[in-house]
C-alpha positions in Angstrom: 110.0 88.5 100.4 108.4 91.1 98.2 110.7 92.3 95.4 110.0 95.9 94.4 111.4 99.1 92.8 112.0 101.6 95.7 111.5 104.5 93.2 108.1 103.4 92.1 105.8 105.4 94.3 102.6 104.4 92.5 103.1 100.7 93.3 104.2 101.5 96.9 100.9 103.4 97.4 98.8 100.5 96.2 97.4 97.9 98.5 99.3 94.6 98.5 99.2 91.4 100.4 101.7 92.6 103.0 99.9 95.9 103.6 98.9 96.3 107.2 95.7 98.0 106.2 94.3 94.7 105.1 94.8 93.3 108.6 93.7 96.5 110.5 90.6 97.7 108.6 88.1 96.0 110.9 89.9 97.5 113.9 90.0 100.9 112.2 86.2 100.8 111.7 85.8 99.9 115.4 88.1 102.7 116.5 86.2 105.1 114.3 82.8 104.0 115.7 84.2 104.3 119.2 85.5 107.8 118.5 82.1 108.9 117.0 80.3 107.5 120.0 82.5 109.3 122.5 82.1 112.6 120.6 78.3 112.2 120.3 78.0 111.5 124.1 80.3 114.4 125.1 79.0 117.1 122.8 75.3 116.2 122.2 74.1 114.1 125.2 76.2 115.4 128.1 76.6 118.9 126.7 80.2 119.3 127.8 81.7 122.7 126.9 85.0 124.5 127.0 84.9 124.6 130.8 85.2 120.8 131.0 88.5 119.5 132.3 88.3 116.6 129.8 89.3 119.0 127.0 92.8 119.1 128.6 93.4 115.4 127.9 95.5 116.2 124.7 98.1 117.7 127.0 98.6 114.2 128.5 98.6 112.7 125.0 101.3 115.1 123.9 103.5 114.1 126.9 102.9 110.4 126.3 103.4 110.7 122.6 107.1 111.1 123.0 107.3 108.0 125.2 105.3 105.8 122.9 107.2 107.0 119.8 110.5 106.0 121.5 109.1 102.6 122.3 107.9 102.0 118.8 111.3 103.2 117.3 113.2 100.8 119.6 110.7 98.0 118.7 111.0 98.3 115.0 114.8 98.8 115.1 115.2 95.6 117.2 112.9 93.7 114.8 114.8 94.9 111.8 118.2 94.0 113.4 117.0 90.5 113.8 115.8 90.4 110.1 119.1 91.8 108.8 121.1 89.4 111.0 119.2 86.5 109.5 119.8 87.8 106.0 123.6 88.1 106.7 123.6 84.6 108.0 122.0 83.2 104.8 124.5 85.3 102.8 127.3 83.6 104.8 125.6 80.2 104.0 125.8 81.0 100.3 129.5 81.9 100.6 130.3 78.8 102.7 128.5 76.5 100.3 130.4 78.0 97.3 133.7 77.8 99.1 133.1 74.2 100.1 132.1 73.2 96.5 135.2 75.0 95.1 137.5 73.2 97.5 136.0 69.8 96.8 136.4 70.6 93.1 140.1 71.4 93.5 140.8 68.4 95.9 138.9 65.8 94.0 139.1 66.5 90.3 138.8 62.8 89.3 136.6 61.3 92.0 133.3 61.4 90.3 131.5 59.6 93.1 132.6 62.0 95.8 131.8 65.0 93.6 128.3 63.7 93.0 128.0 63.0 96.8 128.9 66.6 97.7 126.9 68.1 94.8 123.8 66.6 96.4 124.5 67.2 100.0 125.7 70.8 100.0 122.5 72.2 98.4 120.4 69.8 100.5 121.8 71.4 103.6 120.4 74.8 102.6 117.0 73.3 101.8 116.8 71.3 105.0 118.0 74.3 107.1 115.0 76.2 105.6 112.6 73.4 106.5 114.2 73.1 109.9 113.7 76.8 110.7 110.2 76.7 109.4 109.5 73.6 111.4 108.3 71.7 108.4 108.1 67.9 108.5 107.7 67.4 104.7 110.2 65.0 103.2 112.4 66.7 100.7 113.0 64.6 97.7 116.6 64.6 96.6 115.9 63.8 92.9 114.9 60.9 90.8 118.3 59.2 91.3 119.3 59.5 94.9 122.9 58.9 95.9 123.3 55.4 97.5 125.3 56.9 100.5 122.6 59.4 101.3 120.0 57.7 103.5 116.5 58.8 104.5 117.1 61.2 107.4 115.5 60.7 110.9 113.0 63.6 110.9 112.6 63.4 114.7 116.2 64.6 115.0 118.3 67.5 113.8 118.4 67.0 110.0 120.9 69.7 109.2 123.3 68.2 111.7 122.8 64.8 110.2 123.8 66.2 106.7 127.0 67.7 108.1 127.8 64.4 109.9 127.5 62.6 106.6 129.8 65.0 104.8 132.3 64.9 107.7 132.3 61.1 107.7 132.9 61.1 103.9 135.9 63.5 104.3 137.4 61.4 107.1 137.0 58.3 104.9 138.8 60.0 102.1 141.7 60.9 104.5 142.0 57.2 105.5 141.9 56.1 101.9 144.6 58.7 100.9 142.4 60.8 98.8 143.3 63.9 100.7 146.0 65.0 103.1 145.6 66.1 106.7 146.1 69.7 105.8 143.4 69.4 103.1 141.1 67.8 105.7 141.5 70.9 108.0 140.6 73.2 105.1 137.4 71.3 104.4 136.5 71.0 108.1 136.5 74.7 108.5 133.8 75.1 105.9 131.7 72.3 107.4 132.0 73.8 110.8 130.8 77.1 109.4 127.6 75.5 108.2 126.7 74.4 111.7 127.7 77.8 113.1 125.3 79.4 110.7 122.6 77.0 111.7 123.1 77.7 115.4 123.0 81.4 114.8 119.7 81.1 112.9 118.3 78.9 115.7 119.2 81.6 118.2 117.1 84.2 116.4 114.3 81.7 115.8 114.1 80.5 119.4 114.6 83.8 121.2 111.7 86.1 120.5 111.2 89.6 121.9 110.4 89.3 125.6 106.6 88.8 126.0 106.3 91.5 128.7 107.8 94.1 126.4 105.6 93.2 123.5 102.5 93.0 125.6 103.2 96.4 127.2 103.5 98.1 123.8 100.2 96.7 122.7 98.5 97.8 125.9 100.1 101.2 125.7 98.9 101.7 122.1 95.3 100.6 122.8 95.0 102.7 126.0 96.6 105.7 124.2 94.3 105.5 121.2 91.1 104.8 123.2 91.7 107.9 125.3 92.3 110.2 122.3 88.6 110.8 121.5 87.7 112.2 124.9 89.9 115.2 124.4 89.9 115.5 120.6 86.1 115.8 120.5 86.4 119.3 121.9 89.3 120.5 119.7 88.6 118.7 116.4 84.8 118.0 116.6 83.8 115.3 114.2 87.2 115.5 112.5 88.4 113.5 115.5 87.0 110.3 113.9 89.4 110.1 110.9 92.3 111.6 113.0 92.1 108.9 115.7 91.7 106.2 113.0 94.9 107.5 111.3 96.8 107.6 114.5 95.8 104.1 115.4 96.7 102.9 111.9 100.2 104.3 112.1 100.9 102.9 115.6 99.4 99.5 115.1 101.1 99.2 111.6 104.5 99.7 113.2 103.8 97.0 115.7 102.5 94.6 113.1 105.5 95.2 110.9 107.8 94.6 113.8 106.0 91.3 114.7 106.4 90.1 111.1 110.1 90.8 110.6 111.3 89.8 114.0 111.1 86.2 112.9 112.8 86.4 109.4 112.5 82.6 108.8 108.8 82.4 108.4 106.5 82.4 105.3 105.2 86.0 105.5 105.5 88.4 102.6 108.4 90.2 104.2 110.4 87.2 105.5 113.7 86.1 104.0 113.6 84.4 100.5 115.2 81.3 101.8 113.8 79.1 99.0 115.3 81.4 96.4 118.6 81.5 98.2 118.7 77.7 98.5 118.0 77.4 94.8 120.9 79.8 94.1 123.1 77.6 96.2 122.0 74.5 94.3 122.7 76.0 91.0 126.1 77.3 92.0 127.2 74.0 93.5 126.1 71.9 90.6 127.8 74.3 88.2 131.1 73.7 90.0 130.9 70.0 90.8 128.9 68.5 88.0 130.4 70.5 85.1 133.8 69.3 86.0 132.9 65.7 86.7 
């Protein structure tokens, strides 16, 4: 995710990697050439004048403009809601990881082996959840000295769930060995359950995109709307219709591109969630709690 100062107007006006202009400039040139061609044919070749009914097309565009603006507002708001929900879920993951680490620290002040076990698995869950949501198959190395109870995970299966299974099995074993009480088990179980609930909520966002028919309709609407603009604007604006139509297309297409990018907040685009940074924060917090007191 791009970190920026919202009060810095000069930096905001500059082109950056996430700027939609970089993606749209070939299409902007094509729209500009099309607008010029339509104006040339109407005004020079065909000799259409003020009596032509084509000049009344802007009336249709003014009526449709309200409809397309409502569609684009709904589209961007829906996409942003998905992005913000994803950010809240990863914020919950930070809190759940810290709470689990603090409880393990309080329950097992002397058990160095168990503390080391959870100090590795709690941060690993955040990293593996990121890889799971990004559908990466790369093996994440634990460190140079892996814990003997942490195996190589089966990458063909649900890795975050395997991690929670390992932590749950360890907690159950501690209960049998008398390391914790039943009440303490319930306390830790709530935090472990929350980890899987966060994972499921993230998967719901990831695996449920905006309906294709809705997204496809907006794209078709934008293209048809913009390509019909030159036929009427050539009479009212003359050659100024070229930059005007290009600008209208830039605004509308940019809104759709932004919505496409943020509706899946778990990708690798410039405006997606900083999951790697959040996972590193979790790792630092958990190690600070569990390793400093070991």
